[in-house]
HTML snippet that shows the backbone in 3Dmol.js (N, CA, C, O; Angstrom):
<script src="https://3Dmol.org/build/3Dmol-min.js"></script>
<div id="view" style="width:600px;height:400px;position:relative"></div>
<script>
const pdb = `
ATOM      1  N   MET A   1       0.848  -1.182   0.000  1.00  0.00           N
ATOM      2  CA  MET A   1       0.000   0.000   0.000  1.00  0.00           C
ATOM      3  C   MET A   1       0.892   1.243   0.000  1.00  0.00           C
ATOM      4  O   MET A   1       1.822   1.337   0.801  1.00  0.00           O
ATOM      5  N   THR A   2       0.618   2.180  -0.878  1.00  0.00           N
ATOM      6  CA  THR A   2       1.395   3.416  -0.945  1.00  0.00           C
ATOM      7  C   THR A   2       0.591   4.563  -0.341  1.00  0.00           C
ATOM      8  O   THR A   2      -0.638   4.527  -0.277  1.00  0.00           O
ATOM      9  N   SER A   3       1.318   5.565   0.094  1.00  0.00           N
ATOM     10  CA  SER A   3       0.671   6.724   0.717  1.00  0.00           C
ATOM     11  C   SER A   3       0.977   7.975  -0.094  1.00  0.00           C
ATOM     12  O   SER A   3       2.090   8.134  -0.597  1.00  0.00           O
ATOM     13  N   ASP A   4       0.001   8.860  -0.223  1.00  0.00           N
ATOM     14  CA  ASP A   4       0.193  10.125  -0.922  1.00  0.00           C
ATOM     15  C   ASP A   4       0.604  11.243   0.031  1.00  0.00           C
ATOM     16  O   ASP A   4       0.668  12.408  -0.363  1.00  0.00           O
ATOM     17  N   VAL A   5       0.880  10.892   1.273  1.00  0.00           N
ATOM     18  CA  VAL A   5       1.238  11.887   2.284  1.00  0.00           C
ATOM     19  C   VAL A   5       2.718  12.212   2.158  1.00  0.00           C
ATOM     20  O   VAL A   5       3.562  11.317   2.149  1.00  0.00           O
ATOM     21  N   THR A   6       3.025  13.503   2.062  1.00  0.00           N
ATOM     22  CA  THR A   6       4.404  13.953   2.029  1.00  0.00           C
ATOM     23  C   THR A   6       4.782  14.423   3.422  1.00  0.00           C
ATOM     24  O   THR A   6       4.087  15.253   4.007  1.00  0.00           O
ATOM     25  N   ILE A   7       5.858  13.911   3.949  1.00  0.00           N
ATOM     26  CA  ILE A   7       6.318  14.304   5.276  1.00  0.00           C
ATOM     27  C   ILE A   7       7.422  15.330   5.101  1.00  0.00           C
ATOM     28  O   ILE A   7       8.408  15.088   4.405  1.00  0.00           O
ATOM     29  N   VAL A   8       7.246  16.474   5.737  1.00  0.00           N
ATOM     30  CA  VAL A   8       8.221  17.551   5.676  1.00  0.00           C
ATOM     31  C   VAL A   8       8.781  17.762   7.072  1.00  0.00           C
ATOM     32  O   VAL A   8       8.030  17.954   8.029  1.00  0.00           O
ATOM     33  N   ASP A   9      10.091  17.728   7.185  1.00  0.00           N
ATOM     34  CA  ASP A   9      10.738  17.931   8.477  1.00  0.00           C
ATOM     35  C   ASP A   9      10.768  19.425   8.793  1.00  0.00           C
ATOM     36  O   ASP A   9      11.458  20.197   8.127  1.00  0.00           O
ATOM     37  N   ARG A  10      10.023  19.814   9.800  1.00  0.00           N
ATOM     38  CA  ARG A  10      10.003  21.215  10.226  1.00  0.00           C
ATOM     39  C   ARG A  10      10.494  21.345  11.669  1.00  0.00           C
ATOM     40  O   ARG A  10      10.116  22.274  12.384  1.00  0.00           O
ATOM     41  N   SER A  11      11.329  20.416  12.079  1.00  0.00           N
ATOM     42  CA  SER A  11      11.800  20.417  13.458  1.00  0.00           C
ATOM     43  C   SER A  11      12.671  21.627  13.784  1.00  0.00           C
ATOM     44  O   SER A  11      12.869  21.946  14.957  1.00  0.00           O
ATOM     45  N   GLU A  12      13.184  22.293  12.777  1.00  0.00           N
ATOM     46  CA  GLU A  12      14.004  23.487  12.998  1.00  0.00           C
ATOM     47  C   GLU A  12      13.219  24.771  12.741  1.00  0.00           C
ATOM     48  O   GLU A  12      13.807  25.846  12.631  1.00  0.00           O
ATOM     49  N   CYS A  13      11.906  24.665  12.645  1.00  0.00           N
ATOM     50  CA  CYS A  13      11.058  25.801  12.298  1.00  0.00           C
ATOM     51  C   CYS A  13      10.037  26.043  13.410  1.00  0.00           C
ATOM     52  O   CYS A  13       9.452  25.099  13.941  1.00  0.00           O
ATOM     53  N   TYR A  14       9.832  27.290  13.749  1.00  0.00           N
ATOM     54  CA  TYR A  14       8.840  27.649  14.759  1.00  0.00           C
ATOM     55  C   TYR A  14       7.509  27.944  14.090  1.00  0.00           C
ATOM     56  O   TYR A  14       7.457  28.235  12.895  1.00  0.00           O
ATOM     57  N   CYS A  15       6.447  27.871  14.852  1.00  0.00           N
ATOM     58  CA  CYS A  15       5.107  28.134  14.349  1.00  0.00           C
ATOM     59  C   CYS A  15       4.500  29.298  15.112  1.00  0.00           C
ATOM     60  O   CYS A  15       4.405  29.266  16.339  1.00  0.00           O
ATOM     61  N   VAL A  16       4.094  30.315  14.389  1.00  0.00           N
ATOM     62  CA  VAL A  16       3.390  31.448  14.983  1.00  0.00           C
ATOM     63  C   VAL A  16       1.927  31.294  14.617  1.00  0.00           C
ATOM     64  O   VAL A  16       1.570  31.275  13.439  1.00  0.00           O
ATOM     65  N   ILE A  17       1.081  31.183  15.635  1.00  0.00           N
ATOM     66  CA  ILE A  17      -0.347  31.028  15.393  1.00  0.00           C
ATOM     67  C   ILE A  17      -1.023  32.365  15.657  1.00  0.00           C
ATOM     68  O   ILE A  17      -1.008  32.875  16.777  1.00  0.00           O
ATOM     69  N   GLY A  18      -1.610  32.916  14.618  1.00  0.00           N
ATOM     70  CA  GLY A  18      -2.296  34.192  14.713  1.00  0.00           C
ATOM     71  C   GLY A  18      -1.516  35.298  14.039  1.00  0.00           C
ATOM     72  O   GLY A  18      -0.285  35.324  14.072  1.00  0.00           O
ATOM     73  N   ALA A  19      -2.255  36.217  13.424  1.00  0.00           N
ATOM     74  CA  ALA A  19      -1.641  37.373  12.758  1.00  0.00           C
ATOM     75  C   ALA A  19      -2.234  38.663  13.290  1.00  0.00           C
ATOM     76  O   ALA A  19      -2.385  39.650  12.571  1.00  0.00           O
ATOM     77  N   GLY A  20      -2.566  38.623  14.577  1.00  0.00           N
ATOM     78  CA  GLY A  20      -2.976  39.839  15.264  1.00  0.00           C
ATOM     79  C   GLY A  20      -1.729  40.565  15.745  1.00  0.00           C
ATOM     80  O   GLY A  20      -0.619  40.205  15.353  1.00  0.00           O
ATOM     81  N   PRO A  21      -1.888  41.576  16.583  1.00  0.00           N
ATOM     82  CA  PRO A  21      -0.725  42.351  17.045  1.00  0.00           C
ATOM     83  C   PRO A  21       0.379  41.488  17.664  1.00  0.00           C
ATOM     84  O   PRO A  21       1.552  41.690  17.350  1.00  0.00           O
ATOM     85  N   ALA A  22       0.040  40.545  18.524  1.00  0.00           N
ATOM     86  CA  ALA A  22       1.061  39.715  19.171  1.00  0.00           C
ATOM     87  C   ALA A  22       1.723  38.767  18.167  1.00  0.00           C
ATOM     88  O   ALA A  22       2.941  38.592  18.203  1.00  0.00           O
ATOM     89  N   GLY A  23       0.950  38.160  17.283  1.00  0.00           N
ATOM     90  CA  GLY A  23       1.505  37.260  16.284  1.00  0.00           C
ATOM     91  C   GLY A  23       2.415  37.979  15.310  1.00  0.00           C
ATOM     92  O   GLY A  23       3.455  37.447  14.920  1.00  0.00           O
ATOM     93  N   LEU A  24       2.034  39.188  14.913  1.00  0.00           N
ATOM     94  CA  LEU A  24       2.874  39.960  13.995  1.00  0.00           C
ATOM     95  C   LEU A  24       4.188  40.356  14.654  1.00  0.00           C
ATOM     96  O   LEU A  24       5.240  40.332  14.016  1.00  0.00           O
ATOM     97  N   LEU A  25       4.127  40.719  15.934  1.00  0.00           N
ATOM     98  CA  LEU A  25       5.348  41.077  16.653  1.00  0.00           C
ATOM     99  C   LEU A  25       6.249  39.859  16.822  1.00  0.00           C
ATOM    100  O   LEU A  25       7.467  39.968  16.685  1.00  0.00           O
ATOM    101  N   ALA A  26       5.661  38.698  17.121  1.00  0.00           N
ATOM    102  CA  ALA A  26       6.447  37.473  17.246  1.00  0.00           C
ATOM    103  C   ALA A  26       7.124  37.139  15.918  1.00  0.00           C
ATOM    104  O   ALA A  26       8.309  36.806  15.895  1.00  0.00           O
ATOM    105  N   ALA A  27       6.384  37.225  14.817  1.00  0.00           N
ATOM    106  CA  ALA A  27       6.941  36.930  13.503  1.00  0.00           C
ATOM    107  C   ALA A  27       8.063  37.903  13.150  1.00  0.00           C
ATOM    108  O   ALA A  27       9.090  37.499  12.605  1.00  0.00           O
ATOM    109  N   ARG A  28       7.868  39.173  13.457  1.00  0.00           N
ATOM    110  CA  ARG A  28       8.895  40.178  13.171  1.00  0.00           C
ATOM    111  C   ARG A  28      10.165  39.879  13.956  1.00  0.00           C
ATOM    112  O   ARG A  28      11.269  39.990  13.423  1.00  0.00           O
ATOM    113  N   SER A  29      10.012  39.503  15.214  1.00  0.00           N
ATOM    114  CA  SER A  29      11.173  39.194  16.054  1.00  0.00           C
ATOM    115  C   SER A  29      11.921  37.973  15.538  1.00  0.00           C
ATOM    116  O   SER A  29      13.152  37.970  15.497  1.00  0.00           O
ATOM    117  N   LEU A  30      11.187  36.934  15.143  1.00  0.00           N
ATOM    118  CA  LEU A  30      11.827  35.738  14.594  1.00  0.00           C
ATOM    119  C   LEU A  30      12.553  36.057  13.290  1.00  0.00           C
ATOM    120  O   LEU A  30      13.675  35.603  13.066  1.00  0.00           O
ATOM    121  N   LYS A  31      11.902  36.841  12.437  1.00  0.00           N
ATOM    122  CA  LYS A  31      12.524  37.198  11.156  1.00  0.00           C
ATOM    123  C   LYS A  31      13.799  38.013  11.391  1.00  0.00           C
ATOM    124  O   LYS A  31      14.826  37.772  10.756  1.00  0.00           O
ATOM    125  N   HIS A  32      13.722  38.970  12.303  1.00  0.00           N
ATOM    126  CA  HIS A  32      14.875  39.824  12.612  1.00  0.00           C
ATOM    127  C   HIS A  32      16.048  38.992  13.138  1.00  0.00           C
ATOM    128  O   HIS A  32      17.206  39.319  12.879  1.00  0.00           O
ATOM    129  N   ALA A  33      15.748  37.914  13.879  1.00  0.00           N
ATOM    130  CA  ALA A  33      16.784  37.043  14.426  1.00  0.00           C
ATOM    131  C   ALA A  33      17.175  35.923  13.462  1.00  0.00           C
ATOM    132  O   ALA A  33      17.964  35.048  13.820  1.00  0.00           O
ATOM    133  N   ALA A  34      16.634  35.943  12.253  1.00  0.00           N
ATOM    134  CA  ALA A  34      16.909  34.927  11.222  1.00  0.00           C
ATOM    135  C   ALA A  34      16.553  33.524  11.702  1.00  0.00           C
ATOM    136  O   ALA A  34      17.247  32.556  11.395  1.00  0.00           O
ATOM    137  N   ILE A  35      15.464  33.428  12.456  1.00  0.00           N
ATOM    138  CA  ILE A  35      14.966  32.140  12.930  1.00  0.00           C
ATOM    139  C   ILE A  35      13.826  31.722  12.015  1.00  0.00           C
ATOM    140  O   ILE A  35      12.874  32.483  11.844  1.00  0.00           O
ATOM    141  N   PRO A  36      13.894  30.540  11.424  1.00  0.00           N
ATOM    142  CA  PRO A  36      12.836  30.109  10.500  1.00  0.00           C
ATOM    143  C   PRO A  36      11.500  29.908  11.228  1.00  0.00           C
ATOM    144  O   PRO A  36      11.454  29.381  12.339  1.00  0.00           O
ATOM    145  N   TYR A  37      10.428  30.338  10.578  1.00  0.00           N
ATOM    146  CA  TYR A  37       9.098  30.203  11.162  1.00  0.00           C
ATOM    147  C   TYR A  37       8.060  30.133  10.062  1.00  0.00           C
ATOM    148  O   TYR A  37       8.304  30.526   8.921  1.00  0.00           O
ATOM    149  N   GLU A  38       6.912  29.630  10.426  1.00  0.00           N
ATOM    150  CA  GLU A  38       5.735  29.704   9.574  1.00  0.00           C
ATOM    151  C   GLU A  38       4.637  30.319  10.410  1.00  0.00           C
ATOM    152  O   GLU A  38       4.569  30.099  11.619  1.00  0.00           O
ATOM    153  N   GLN A  39       3.777  31.090   9.766  1.00  0.00           N
ATOM    154  CA  GLN A  39       2.720  31.802  10.488  1.00  0.00           C
ATOM    155  C   GLN A  39       1.368  31.443   9.897  1.00  0.00           C
ATOM    156  O   GLN A  39       1.196  31.390   8.679  1.00  0.00           O
ATOM    157  N   PHE A  40       0.420  31.199  10.781  1.00  0.00           N
ATOM    158  CA  PHE A  40      -0.912  30.800  10.361  1.00  0.00           C
ATOM    159  C   PHE A  40      -1.953  31.647  11.073  1.00  0.00           C
ATOM    160  O   PHE A  40      -1.777  32.019  12.233  1.00  0.00           O
ATOM    161  N   ASP A  41      -3.028  31.948  10.379  1.00  0.00           N
ATOM    162  CA  ASP A  41      -4.153  32.657  10.964  1.00  0.00           C
ATOM    163  C   ASP A  41      -5.427  32.129  10.327  1.00  0.00           C
ATOM    164  O   ASP A  41      -5.418  31.706   9.171  1.00  0.00           O
ATOM    165  N   LYS A  42      -6.504  32.151  11.064  1.00  0.00           N
ATOM    166  CA  LYS A  42      -7.765  31.630  10.525  1.00  0.00           C
ATOM    167  C   LYS A  42      -8.397  32.579   9.516  1.00  0.00           C
ATOM    168  O   LYS A  42      -9.304  32.186   8.783  1.00  0.00           O
ATOM    169  N   ASN A  43      -7.934  33.808   9.472  1.00  0.00           N
ATOM    170  CA  ASN A  43      -8.526  34.810   8.582  1.00  0.00           C
ATOM    171  C   ASN A  43      -7.680  35.005   7.328  1.00  0.00           C
ATOM    172  O   ASN A  43      -6.547  34.532   7.247  1.00  0.00           O
ATOM    173  N   ASP A  44      -8.242  35.701   6.366  1.00  0.00           N
ATOM    174  CA  ASP A  44      -7.551  35.968   5.112  1.00  0.00           C
ATOM    175  C   ASP A  44      -6.584  37.146   5.198  1.00  0.00           C
ATOM    176  O   ASP A  44      -5.732  37.310   4.324  1.00  0.00           O
ATOM    177  N   ASP A  45      -6.707  37.966   6.239  1.00  0.00           N
ATOM    178  CA  ASP A  45      -5.889  39.164   6.359  1.00  0.00           C
ATOM    179  C   ASP A  45      -5.292  39.230   7.761  1.00  0.00           C
ATOM    180  O   ASP A  45      -5.695  38.478   8.649  1.00  0.00           O
ATOM    181  N   VAL A  46      -4.350  40.113   7.953  1.00  0.00           N
ATOM    182  CA  VAL A  46      -3.725  40.292   9.263  1.00  0.00           C
ATOM    183  C   VAL A  46      -4.475  41.337  10.078  1.00  0.00           C
ATOM    184  O   VAL A  46      -5.299  42.081   9.546  1.00  0.00           O
ATOM    185  N   GLY A  47      -4.187  41.385  11.357  1.00  0.00           N
ATOM    186  CA  GLY A  47      -4.753  42.427  12.209  1.00  0.00           C
ATOM    187  C   GLY A  47      -5.513  41.911  13.412  1.00  0.00           C
ATOM    188  O   GLY A  47      -5.724  42.650  14.374  1.00  0.00           O
ATOM    189  N   GLY A  48      -5.930  40.647  13.375  1.00  0.00           N
ATOM    190  CA  GLY A  48      -6.678  40.117  14.519  1.00  0.00           C
ATOM    191  C   GLY A  48      -7.930  40.937  14.794  1.00  0.00           C
ATOM    192  O   GLY A  48      -8.699  41.232  13.880  1.00  0.00           O
ATOM    193  N   ILE A  49      -8.132  41.303  16.052  1.00  0.00           N
ATOM    194  CA  ILE A  49      -9.342  42.062  16.398  1.00  0.00           C
ATOM    195  C   ILE A  49      -9.341  43.460  15.784  1.00  0.00           C
ATOM    196  O   ILE A  49     -10.381  44.119  15.746  1.00  0.00           O
ATOM    197  N   TRP A  50      -8.185  43.918  15.303  1.00  0.00           N
ATOM    198  CA  TRP A  50      -8.118  45.238  14.674  1.00  0.00           C
ATOM    199  C   TRP A  50      -8.551  45.214  13.205  1.00  0.00           C
ATOM    200  O   TRP A  50      -8.672  46.267  12.580  1.00  0.00           O
ATOM    201  N   ASP A  51      -8.782  44.031  12.655  1.00  0.00           N
ATOM    202  CA  ASP A  51      -9.213  43.921  11.259  1.00  0.00           C
ATOM    203  C   ASP A  51     -10.708  44.221  11.170  1.00  0.00           C
ATOM    204  O   ASP A  51     -11.543  43.342  11.383  1.00  0.00           O
ATOM    205  N   ILE A  52     -11.022  45.434  10.863  1.00  0.00           N
ATOM    206  CA  ILE A  52     -12.410  45.910  10.871  1.00  0.00           C
ATOM    207  C   ILE A  52     -13.271  45.231   9.809  1.00  0.00           C
ATOM    208  O   ILE A  52     -14.499  45.270   9.891  1.00  0.00           O
ATOM    209  N   ASN A  53     -12.641  44.612   8.816  1.00  0.00           N
ATOM    210  CA  ASN A  53     -13.398  43.947   7.753  1.00  0.00           C
ATOM    211  C   ASN A  53     -13.875  42.547   8.129  1.00  0.00           C
ATOM    212  O   ASN A  53     -14.655  41.942   7.393  1.00  0.00           O
ATOM    213  N   ASP A  54     -13.416  42.030   9.263  1.00  0.00           N
ATOM    214  CA  ASP A  54     -13.881  40.721   9.717  1.00  0.00           C
ATOM    215  C   ASP A  54     -15.197  40.869  10.469  1.00  0.00           C
ATOM    216  O   ASP A  54     -15.366  41.790  11.267  1.00  0.00           O
ATOM    217  N   ASP A  55     -16.120  39.964  10.211  1.00  0.00           N
ATOM    218  CA  ASP A  55     -17.437  40.028  10.839  1.00  0.00           C
ATOM    219  C   ASP A  55     -17.378  39.948  12.361  1.00  0.00           C
ATOM    220  O   ASP A  55     -18.200  40.566  13.038  1.00  0.00           O
ATOM    221  N   TRP A  56     -16.422  39.199  12.914  1.00  0.00           N
ATOM    222  CA  TRP A  56     -16.352  39.017  14.360  1.00  0.00           C
ATOM    223  C   TRP A  56     -15.579  40.130  15.062  1.00  0.00           C
ATOM    224  O   TRP A  56     -15.537  40.157  16.292  1.00  0.00           O
ATOM    225  N   SER A  57     -14.973  41.039  14.324  1.00  0.00           N
ATOM    226  CA  SER A  57     -14.164  42.099  14.930  1.00  0.00           C
ATOM    227  C   SER A  57     -15.031  43.055  15.748  1.00  0.00           C
ATOM    228  O   SER A  57     -16.095  43.471  15.290  1.00  0.00           O
ATOM    229  N   PRO A  58     -14.585  43.405  16.955  1.00  0.00           N
ATOM    230  CA  PRO A  58     -15.329  44.361  17.763  1.00  0.00           C
ATOM    231  C   PRO A  58     -15.069  45.814  17.353  1.00  0.00           C
ATOM    232  O   PRO A  58     -15.645  46.734  17.932  1.00  0.00           O
ATOM    233  N   MET A  59     -14.204  46.022  16.357  1.00  0.00           N
ATOM    234  CA  MET A  59     -13.868  47.386  15.933  1.00  0.00           C
ATOM    235  C   MET A  59     -15.006  48.019  15.143  1.00  0.00           C
ATOM    236  O   MET A  59     -15.818  47.328  14.527  1.00  0.00           O
ATOM    237  N   PHE A  60     -15.046  49.329  15.174  1.00  0.00           N
ATOM    238  CA  PHE A  60     -16.032  50.074  14.402  1.00  0.00           C
ATOM    239  C   PHE A  60     -15.355  51.277  13.774  1.00  0.00           C
ATOM    240  O   PHE A  60     -14.288  51.701  14.217  1.00  0.00           O
ATOM    241  N   GLU A  61     -15.971  51.822  12.749  1.00  0.00           N
ATOM    242  CA  GLU A  61     -15.365  52.879  11.918  1.00  0.00           C
ATOM    243  C   GLU A  61     -14.876  54.084  12.711  1.00  0.00           C
ATOM    244  O   GLU A  61     -13.856  54.673  12.354  1.00  0.00           O
ATOM    245  N   THR A  62     -15.567  54.461  13.763  1.00  0.00           N
ATOM    246  CA  THR A  62     -15.202  55.679  14.491  1.00  0.00           C
ATOM    247  C   THR A  62     -14.331  55.407  15.713  1.00  0.00           C
ATOM    248  O   THR A  62     -14.147  56.290  16.551  1.00  0.00           O
ATOM    249  N   ALA A  63     -13.788  54.179  15.822  1.00  0.00           N
ATOM    250  CA  ALA A  63     -12.925  53.846  16.963  1.00  0.00           C
ATOM    251  C   ALA A  63     -11.634  54.662  16.902  1.00  0.00           C
ATOM    252  O   ALA A  63     -11.105  54.920  15.821  1.00  0.00           O
ATOM    253  N   HIS A  64     -11.144  55.055  18.048  1.00  0.00           N
ATOM    254  CA  HIS A  64      -9.887  55.801  18.149  1.00  0.00           C
ATOM    255  C   HIS A  64      -8.942  55.066  19.092  1.00  0.00           C
ATOM    256  O   HIS A  64      -9.370  54.503  20.100  1.00  0.00           O
ATOM    257  N   PHE A  65      -7.675  55.075  18.761  1.00  0.00           N
ATOM    258  CA  PHE A  65      -6.648  54.452  19.584  1.00  0.00           C
ATOM    259  C   PHE A  65      -6.204  55.474  20.606  1.00  0.00           C
ATOM    260  O   PHE A  65      -5.593  56.477  20.239  1.00  0.00           O
ATOM    261  N   ILE A  66      -6.490  55.252  21.868  1.00  0.00           N
ATOM    262  CA  ILE A  66      -6.154  56.243  22.892  1.00  0.00           C
ATOM    263  C   ILE A  66      -4.942  55.768  23.700  1.00  0.00           C
ATOM    264  O   ILE A  66      -5.058  55.363  24.857  1.00  0.00           O
ATOM    265  N   SER A  67      -3.804  55.832  23.063  1.00  0.00           N
ATOM    266  CA  SER A  67      -2.541  55.472  23.676  1.00  0.00           C
ATOM    267  C   SER A  67      -1.459  56.269  22.970  1.00  0.00           C
ATOM    268  O   SER A  67      -1.634  56.695  21.828  1.00  0.00           O
ATOM    269  N   SER A  68      -0.356  56.467  23.644  1.00  0.00           N
ATOM    270  CA  SER A  68       0.748  57.216  23.052  1.00  0.00           C
ATOM    271  C   SER A  68       1.294  56.489  21.838  1.00  0.00           C
ATOM    272  O   SER A  68       1.668  55.319  21.924  1.00  0.00           O
ATOM    273  N   LYS A  69       1.340  57.176  20.709  1.00  0.00           N
ATOM    274  CA  LYS A  69       1.839  56.532  19.497  1.00  0.00           C
ATOM    275  C   LYS A  69       3.335  56.236  19.587  1.00  0.00           C
ATOM    276  O   LYS A  69       3.831  55.367  18.870  1.00  0.00           O
ATOM    277  N   THR A  70       4.052  56.934  20.446  1.00  0.00           N
ATOM    278  CA  THR A  70       5.490  56.691  20.558  1.00  0.00           C
ATOM    279  C   THR A  70       5.803  55.413  21.329  1.00  0.00           C
ATOM    280  O   THR A  70       6.881  54.846  21.150  1.00  0.00           O
ATOM    281  N   VAL A  71       4.901  54.946  22.176  1.00  0.00           N
ATOM    282  CA  VAL A  71       5.149  53.707  22.924  1.00  0.00           C
ATOM    283  C   VAL A  71       4.265  52.556  22.455  1.00  0.00           C
ATOM    284  O   VAL A  71       4.443  51.423  22.902  1.00  0.00           O
ATOM    285  N   SER A  72       3.325  52.825  21.571  1.00  0.00           N
ATOM    286  CA  SER A  72       2.404  51.781  21.118  1.00  0.00           C
ATOM    287  C   SER A  72       2.716  51.267  19.720  1.00  0.00           C
ATOM    288  O   SER A  72       2.072  50.325  19.259  1.00  0.00           O
ATOM    289  N   ASN A  73       3.677  51.856  19.043  1.00  0.00           N
ATOM    290  CA  ASN A  73       3.997  51.405  17.679  1.00  0.00           C
ATOM    291  C   ASN A  73       4.970  50.242  17.716  1.00  0.00           C
ATOM    292  O   ASN A  73       5.593  49.971  18.742  1.00  0.00           O
ATOM    293  N   LEU A  74       5.096  49.558  16.590  1.00  0.00           N
ATOM    294  CA  LEU A  74       6.091  48.503  16.441  1.00  0.00           C
ATOM    295  C   LEU A  74       7.334  49.114  15.813  1.00  0.00           C
ATOM    296  O   LEU A  74       7.221  49.976  14.941  1.00  0.00           O
ATOM    297  N   PRO A  75       8.517  48.683  16.240  1.00  0.00           N
ATOM    298  CA  PRO A  75       9.737  49.216  15.636  1.00  0.00           C
ATOM    299  C   PRO A  75       9.734  49.042  14.121  1.00  0.00           C
ATOM    300  O   PRO A  75       9.547  47.939  13.608  1.00  0.00           O
ATOM    301  N   GLY A  76       9.944  50.151  13.419  1.00  0.00           N
ATOM    302  CA  GLY A  76       9.938  50.128  11.959  1.00  0.00           C
ATOM    303  C   GLY A  76       8.570  50.351  11.360  1.00  0.00           C
ATOM    304  O   GLY A  76       8.441  50.474  10.142  1.00  0.00           O
ATOM    305  N   PHE A  77       7.538  50.405  12.198  1.00  0.00           N
ATOM    306  CA  PHE A  77       6.166  50.622  11.735  1.00  0.00           C
ATOM    307  C   PHE A  77       5.533  51.720  12.582  1.00  0.00           C
ATOM    308  O   PHE A  77       4.570  51.482  13.312  1.00  0.00           O
ATOM    309  N   ASP A  78       6.081  52.914  12.475  1.00  0.00           N
ATOM    310  CA  ASP A  78       5.589  54.025  13.271  1.00  0.00           C
ATOM    311  C   ASP A  78       4.148  54.369  12.943  1.00  0.00           C
ATOM    312  O   ASP A  78       3.733  54.308  11.786  1.00  0.00           O
ATOM    313  N   MET A  79       3.386  54.732  13.967  1.00  0.00           N
ATOM    314  CA  MET A  79       2.012  55.176  13.749  1.00  0.00           C
ATOM    315  C   MET A  79       2.032  56.587  13.181  1.00  0.00           C
ATOM    316  O   MET A  79       2.909  57.384  13.516  1.00  0.00           O
ATOM    317  N   PRO A  80       1.075  56.893  12.327  1.00  0.00           N
ATOM    318  CA  PRO A  80       1.035  58.258  11.777  1.00  0.00           C
ATOM    319  C   PRO A  80       0.668  59.277  12.851  1.00  0.00           C
ATOM    320  O   PRO A  80       0.588  60.472  12.566  1.00  0.00           O
TER     321      PRO A  80
END
`;
const viewer = $3Dmol.createViewer("view");
viewer.addModel(pdb, "pdb");
viewer.setStyle({}, {cartoon: {color: "spectrum"}});
viewer.zoomTo();
viewer.render();
</script>
């Protein structure tokens, strides 16, 4: 009996689950450190709860981010 299953060795690769703020920061850190990773999210786009186009997102058009942009941005991705 033959199998159509391909086995891929990913023992040297990390897995980031989610592409919300925490998942994106984790992926950026791994990439910056040249550590191999794969990233998965259940949605078609990144942003997690901040993705206003997702039906389950609690965000709304008139929402405002009330935090200092100098301490809330990601390095290399400054807030406007």
